N, C-alpha and C positions, 0 to 999 in steps of 0.2 A: 950287783944290785946296789942302788943308791939307798942310803939310809934316810928314810922319811917315815911314811905311814905303813910300812910293810906289815907291821903287827896289828893293824886294824882288823877287827873281827867282822865276820859276815853276820847278817841278821840271824841266819840259822846255819848250823854246820852242814856241810855236804858230805854224805857218807860215801865211802868207796867200797868196792866189792870185797876188799880185804878186811873190812871192819873198821878201818881208820876213818876219822872225821877231819875234813878240811875246815879249819875254823878261822884262819886268817888269810890275808892276801899272799903272804909269804908261803903258807902251806900250799895254797892252790898253784902258785907260780912254780914252786919246786916240784910239785907232783906232776904237773903238765910237762915240765922240762924233762923229767925222768921217764915219763911214760910215752911221750910222743915220739914216734919213730921219725917223723918228718916235721920238725917245728916250723919249717917254712911254708907249710900248707896254709892257705888263706884263713881257714877257720881257726887253726891253732895260733897263727900269727895275730889275728884279730883279738883272740882271747888273751894272749900274753900282753898285747898292747893295752887292752882294757885294764888288766891287772896293774900294769906299770903306771898308767894314767891315774888310776885310783890311788896308788901308793904315793904318787907325786902330789896330788891335790888334797888328799885326805878328806875329800867331800863325800857325803853320803850318796848322792845320785851316781857318782862314778863307781863307788864300791858296790852299789846295787846292780849296776850294769855289768860290772866285772863278775859278780856272783852269778848273774843270769847267763852270761856267756860261758862261764866255767861249767855250770850245770848242763848247759846244752852240749858242750864238747864232751862232757863225761857221758851223757846219755847216748850220743851218737856213737861213741867208741865203746860203749858198754863197760865203762870204768866205774860207774856209780853203783851204789848198793840199792837193793829193792828192785 
C-alpha cells in the first residue's frame, strides 16, 4: 500500500461480527483482503478500488463512498455486526 491517507478515519466505525470495529481506510482494506476468498470479484474489486482512491485523494467524498461500499460488501457477505 502507498503511504498517503490510509489512516483517515471513517465518519462512523463499521462493526464486524467478531466485535472489532473498522475505523480507518487501512482497517477496512486489510479486513477485506484477509476475509475475501475472491478479491477479483467485481464488488470486492470496486470496494478495494474505492478505498485506494480515498487513500490517495484524502478527500471526504471519496472516503464516504469507500465507507458505503465497505458497509455494503460487509452486509452482503454477513461480515458486519448487528
